[in-house]
N, C-alpha and C positions, 0 to 999 in steps of 0.2 A: 419498101420505105419511101416515102413520099414526104418532100417539105414543103410546110404551109405558109404561103407569103399573107403572114397576118395582119392586115391593114387596120388593128385596134390596137396595135403596139404605140405607148405613148413615150415620152422621152424620159430617162431616170433623171431622179434629182439626187444627189448626194452632196454630203459635207463629210469633211476628212479633216480633223484636226490632230495636230501630232505635238510633240515636245520633245525634247531630249537633249542629251550632252555630249560634249567631245572632248576628251584628254588626250594630249600627244605630248612628248618630249625626246629627246637626244638627238645625236647627232651621228654616230659611229653605231651606237645601239638606239635603235627607235624603237618606240614604244606609243600607239595609239590606241585607243579604246575608245566607245561611244556606244549608248543605249539609249532607243527611243521608245516613245510610249505614241499608239494611233489608235486614233475612236473614230469610227465609219458609220456613220448613218447613211441608209438610201430607200428611197420611194421609187416604188415601180421599177423595180431591177430588173435588168433584163436578163433570162436565162433562157438558153439555146437547150430545148430538149432531144435527146439523143434517143434513139429508139429503148436502148436499156432503162433508161431512167422513166420513160413513158410505160413500159411494160412493169416496172417495180412500183410506180405510182397510179395504174390504171384505176384504181378507184377516184384518184383527183381528176386524171383527164380521159374518162370512158369513151369521148367521142374522135380520139385520137387513137383508137385500136378497132380493127375491124377482125372479125373472127367469123372463121366459117360455122355453118347449123352443124348441130351433133345429129347425127345418124342414130336410126333406130339400132341398139343393142352396143352403143358406143360406152366404154366403161370411164370416159372423162367427164368431169361437170360442166366443163366449159369447152367452147371450141378451138379449133387451132388458130393461131392469128395468120391472117392472110395479107393484112399490109398495117402500116404505123405512119402515121402523118406526124414528123417531125416538125421543128421550126420554133422560131423566137415566140415568148411568151413574157408578161410582165410578172414578177414576185410582187405582192403588196409591200412589204419592208425587210431591210436587214439591220441588226446592229452589231457591229463587233469590236471587240478591243483587242489590241496585240500589243506584244513586246518584240523589238528588235536588238540584238545585243551584237556586238562586234569585237576583236582583238587582234590585233598586227604586232608583230616583232619582226625587226630588221634588223640583221648584223650587217653593215656594211662592207667590212673587211673580216671577213671570218675564211682563214685559212687558202688565201689568195681568192676568194670568191665571196658571195653574198648568201647568206642564211635567211631564209624567211618562215614566218611561221604563223597561222594565222586560225582563227574560228570564229563561225558564224551561229547564231542562236535565234530561232522565230518562235515566239510562244503565244499561242490565242487563248485569251483568258476569257473570252466571251464572244461567243459568236452564236445568233437568235435571229430566226429569220420566221416571217409569217407570210403564207404563201396567198390566202387571199383574205380582203378586207376584213371579213366576217369571221375567220378562223382564228384559233388559238396561235399564240408564239410558241415556237418550235426552237428549246436549246441543242443546237446541232452537234456539240461538242460531247452533250451527256446521253442524248437521247435521239440522235440522227434520223430524220423521215425519208432519206434518199435523194434530196434536192441538193445536196452540197458535198457530191462527190468527191472524194480527192480531198477533204479538209482532213487534216492530220493538227492535233493539238501541239506537239512538239517536231521541230525538225532543226537538224544542225547539218553544217558541211566544217571540215578541218583539215589542215593538211600542214608540210613543212617541204620547202625545198633547198638545196645546194647548187648554187649556178658559179661555174668558174669559167676562165676562158676559152678551154676546151670542151667540157663535158658538163653535165648537171644530172642531178636526180631529185627524185620529187615522190612525194606521198599523198594522196588525198582520199578524205574519208567523207561518207555520209551516215546521217543518223535519221531513221523516219521513226516517229512515234507510233505504237499500232493505232488502227482505226476501228472506231465502232462502225460496225454494219447494222442496217436498219433491220 
């Protein structure tokens, strides 16, 4: 694996707009809830191409993969990979929208200690990406092409804890929605 120091990288341009609300109340029993909507549009987004992404999308970046020549009698249809050129590249554009929700509850004087509970949720309702200026836009949530690895439509974490003057205990959990593979 070799890293390409790409002199053609241009700065990305991004506009993110968000709106939300926050509600909180209480002293002994504190409750807080927030909901935010985030809309992001990027041009020339920077993407670091790792070896697996390059191999998965070799048809898009064939110049980044070097292969050995096939020998006579070889049953493979293409040669073995001898090197992969990783590095930064620009993606033409991205348009994404997501919702972030949060709820927190605290009981300040709970059996001589403090009880806290929380839940967080992130939901992507839109994540579209165009690789090259002339290529089509790809819905990365419904039919991903592999350039947005790790993108999950829903994810959340939640937990509760009690803390006293001498000891405490708690529980945290995470939920990750299934991810579509290209």
